C-alpha positions as CSV (number, residue, x, y, z in Angstrom):
1,M,108.4,83.8,100.7
2,I,109.7,81.9,97.7
3,A,110.9,78.4,98.6
4,P,113.6,76.4,96.7
5,G,112.0,74.5,93.9
6,S,109.2,77.2,93.5
7,T,108.3,78.6,90.1
8,A,107.1,82.0,89.0
9,A,103.6,80.5,89.4
10,N,104.2,80.6,93.2
11,V,105.0,84.3,93.3
12,P,102.0,86.6,93.9
13,I,101.9,89.2,91.1
14,Q,99.7,92.3,91.1
15,K,98.8,94.3,88.0
16,V,99.8,98.0,87.8
17,Y,97.9,100.0,85.2
18,L,99.7,103.0,83.6
19,I,97.6,105.5,81.7
20,T,99.4,106.5,78.5
21,T,98.8,108.7,75.4
22,T,101.3,106.7,73.3
23,G,100.9,103.1,74.4
24,G,104.2,103.1,76.2
25,F,106.3,104.7,79.0
26,D,107.0,107.9,77.0
27,G,103.3,108.8,77.2
28,V,102.4,107.9,80.8
29,I,100.3,110.6,82.5
30,G,99.0,110.8,86.0
31,K,99.2,108.2,88.8
32,S,99.3,104.5,88.3
33,I,96.5,102.3,89.5
34,I,97.4,99.1,91.4
35,E,95.0,96.1,91.4
36,L,95.2,94.6,94.9
37,H,94.6,90.9,95.2
38,R,94.3,88.2,97.9
39,V,96.7,85.2,97.8
40,N,97.0,83.0,100.8
41,G,95.5,85.7,103.0
42,N,97.9,88.3,101.8
43,S,96.6,91.4,99.9
44,Y,99.8,92.9,98.7
45,S,102.9,92.0,96.7
46,D,105.8,94.2,95.6
47,F,105.9,92.2,92.3
48,M,103.8,93.8,89.6
49,E,103.0,93.3,85.9
50,I,102.7,96.5,83.9
51,H,99.6,97.0,81.8
52,F,99.4,100.1,79.5
53,V,95.9,101.7,79.3
54,T,95.4,104.0,76.3
55,A,94.0,107.3,77.5
56,P,90.7,108.1,75.8
57,Q,90.5,111.2,73.6
58,G,90.3,114.3,75.9
59,Y,91.4,112.3,79.0
60,M,92.2,114.6,81.9
61,E,95.1,113.5,84.1
62,D,94.1,111.3,87.1
63,T,90.5,110.9,85.9
64,F,90.8,107.1,86.3
65,K,91.1,106.4,90.1
66,S,90.3,102.7,90.3
67,V,90.6,99.4,88.5
68,V,86.9,99.7,87.7
69,D,87.5,103.0,86.0
70,V,90.3,101.3,84.0
71,T,88.2,98.3,83.0
72,N,85.2,100.5,82.1
73,S,87.5,102.5,79.7
74,G,86.9,99.9,77.0
75,D,90.7,99.4,76.3
76,T,92.0,95.9,75.9
77,L,94.5,96.4,78.8
78,P,97.4,94.5,77.2
79,S,100.3,93.3,79.4
80,A,103.6,95.0,78.5
81,E,105.1,91.7,79.6
82,I,107.3,93.6,82.0
83,L,107.5,92.5,85.7
84,V,108.8,95.0,88.2
85,N,109.6,95.0,91.9
86,L,107.6,98.1,92.8
87,P,107.1,98.5,96.6
88,V,104.5,101.0,97.5
89,V,106.0,103.4,100.1
90,P,103.6,105.8,101.9
91,V,104.2,109.5,101.8
92,A,106.4,110.6,104.8
93,A,107.6,107.1,105.3
94,L,111.0,107.0,107.0
95,L,112.2,103.8,105.3
96,Q,113.8,102.5,108.5
97,H,114.1,99.2,110.2
98,S,110.7,98.1,111.5
99,V,112.1,97.1,114.9
100,T,115.1,99.3,115.6
101,K,113.5,102.4,114.0
102,G,116.8,103.7,112.7
103,T,118.5,103.6,116.2
104,S,120.9,100.7,115.4
105,Y,121.5,98.0,112.8
106,A,120.1,94.6,113.4
107,Q,122.7,92.0,113.9
108,S,122.6,88.8,111.8
């Protein structure tokens, strides 16, 4: 939760690595890789900073499966200086209210 008077330094931000053949969005191939972190006991945040990873010559889609694979690639992993609100939603999620389960709207 972000409190009044907080700064961006108080917001937990994860890194999301996008493998690209061009160095930008137009060359992104395969699945992104998210670097999970632990801040104040929490291990997840919807706020992510995009990092482009240059695909090595002959790279096959989704060969990189972890942050270790990305860091071992030898790329400099520059930040795109783009922050996104990117919630991870599991496959087959119903995206419904966690208490009412879609049966009614919570009253405020």
